[in-house]
C-alpha positions as CSV (number, residue, x, y, z in Angstrom):
1,M,45.3,199.6,-39.4
2,A,41.9,198.2,-38.6
3,N,41.5,196.7,-42.1
4,R,44.7,194.9,-42.2
5,R,46.9,192.7,-40.1
6,L,49.5,194.2,-37.7
7,R,52.9,193.9,-39.4
8,V,55.6,193.1,-36.9
9,L,59.3,192.4,-37.2
10,L,60.9,190.3,-34.4
11,V,64.6,190.7,-34.0
12,D,66.4,188.4,-31.6
13,D,69.4,186.1,-32.1
14,S,67.5,183.5,-30.1
15,S,65.2,181.5,-32.4
16,N,63.4,180.2,-29.2
17,M,62.7,183.8,-28.1
18,R,61.3,184.7,-31.6
19,T,59.1,181.6,-31.5
20,I,57.7,182.5,-28.0
21,V,57.0,186.1,-29.0
22,R,55.4,185.1,-32.3
23,N,53.2,182.5,-30.5
24,F,52.1,185.1,-28.0
25,L,51.3,187.7,-30.7
26,E,49.4,185.2,-32.9
27,K,47.3,184.2,-30.0
28,H,46.2,187.7,-29.2
29,F,46.4,189.8,-32.5
30,E,45.9,189.5,-36.2
31,V,49.6,189.7,-37.2
32,E,51.9,189.2,-40.1
33,V,55.3,188.3,-38.5
34,F,58.7,188.8,-40.0
35,Q,61.8,187.5,-38.2
36,S,65.5,188.3,-38.1
37,G,68.3,186.8,-36.1
38,N,70.5,189.9,-36.2
39,G,70.3,193.7,-36.4
40,E,71.9,194.1,-39.9
41,E,69.4,191.7,-41.5
42,A,66.6,193.5,-39.6
43,E,67.5,196.9,-41.0
44,N,67.4,195.4,-44.5
45,L,64.0,193.8,-43.9
46,L,62.7,197.1,-42.6
47,Q,63.9,199.0,-45.7
48,E,62.5,196.3,-48.0
49,C,59.0,196.4,-46.4
50,S,59.0,200.2,-46.5
51,V,60.0,200.4,-50.2
52,M,57.3,197.9,-51.0
53,D,54.8,200.3,-49.3
54,E,54.1,197.6,-46.7
55,P,55.7,199.2,-43.6
56,I,56.3,197.4,-40.3
57,D,54.0,198.6,-37.5
58,I,56.0,197.4,-34.5
59,L,59.6,196.4,-34.3
60,F,60.6,194.1,-31.5
61,L,64.3,194.4,-30.7
62,D,66.7,192.4,-28.5
63,W,69.6,194.4,-27.1
64,M,72.5,192.0,-27.5
65,M,72.8,190.5,-31.0
66,P,75.4,189.7,-33.5
67,K,76.4,192.3,-36.2
68,R,74.4,195.2,-34.6
69,T,73.0,195.6,-31.2
70,G,69.4,196.6,-30.7
71,L,70.4,200.1,-29.7
72,E,72.6,200.5,-32.8
73,V,69.7,199.4,-35.0
74,L,67.4,201.8,-33.2
75,Q,69.9,204.7,-33.6
76,S,70.4,203.9,-37.2
77,I,66.7,203.7,-38.2
78,R,65.7,206.8,-36.2
79,S,68.5,208.8,-38.0
80,S,66.6,208.1,-41.2
81,E,63.8,210.5,-42.1
82,R,61.7,207.6,-43.3
83,F,61.8,205.9,-39.8
84,K,61.9,209.0,-37.5
85,L,58.6,208.0,-35.9
86,D,57.6,204.7,-37.2
87,P,57.8,201.8,-36.7
88,K,57.0,201.8,-33.1
89,V,59.7,199.9,-31.2
90,V,59.4,197.5,-28.3
91,M,62.8,196.6,-26.7
92,L,62.9,193.0,-25.3
93,T,66.0,192.6,-23.3
94,A,67.7,191.4,-20.1
95,E,69.5,194.8,-19.9
96,T,68.3,196.8,-16.9
97,Y,70.8,199.5,-16.3
98,P,69.1,203.0,-16.2
99,E,71.6,204.5,-18.7
100,Q,70.6,201.7,-21.2
101,I,66.9,202.4,-20.7
102,N,67.4,206.1,-21.0
103,A,69.3,205.6,-24.3
104,C,66.4,203.6,-25.7
105,V,63.9,206.3,-24.6
106,K,66.1,209.0,-26.3
107,Y,65.7,207.1,-29.6
108,G,62.0,206.6,-29.4
109,V,61.3,203.2,-27.8
110,S,57.6,202.8,-27.1
111,Q,57.9,200.0,-24.6
112,Y,60.8,198.4,-22.7
113,L,60.3,194.8,-21.5
114,T,62.9,193.0,-19.4
115,K,63.4,189.3,-20.0
116,P,61.9,187.1,-18.8
117,F,58.5,188.7,-19.4
118,S,55.1,187.1,-19.3
119,E,52.6,186.7,-22.1
120,D,50.4,189.3,-20.3
121,D,53.4,191.7,-20.2
122,L,53.9,191.4,-23.9
123,V,50.3,191.8,-24.8
124,R,50.0,194.9,-22.5
125,A,53.1,196.4,-24.1
126,V,51.7,195.9,-27.6
127,R,48.3,197.4,-26.6
128,K,50.0,200.4,-25.1
129,T,52.2,200.8,-28.1
130,L,49.2,200.7,-30.4
131,D,47.2,203.1,-28.2
132,S,49.8,205.8,-27.7
133,G,53.3,204.8,-28.6
134,E,54.3,207.4,-26.0
135,D,54.4,205.5,-22.7
136,V,57.6,203.5,-22.0
137,S,57.1,200.5,-19.7
138,N,60.0,199.1,-17.8
139,G,59.5,195.4,-16.9
140,V,62.2,195.8,-14.1
């Protein structure tokens, strides 16, 4: 990944949130950013990038979205052999119930950030995700 830009897919029904996250990422990393306002479209983009042999490195998922929730997207992609381990997933959500966090961990979320989060929180989550992908942070 050192010789190319980090490829990220931002999935949130709030265009303002997507803009904020994109700006934070572009400030701190060499990134190529794809965006989606709902889970269904996100799954299609993820598939298209993979088929074109240009896979997404990190998928940022909101929990509550139209068409498919972040958890539904996560469950769906992780059930596919192609996406069992990658992309790494960072959940960006206002949901803080332990059972929701545990459900995300079960399906391989690398980081879990609770909204509102700071620029530093996001950058730290990306760095942890790139370093290990194993440690789940909870911004609660």
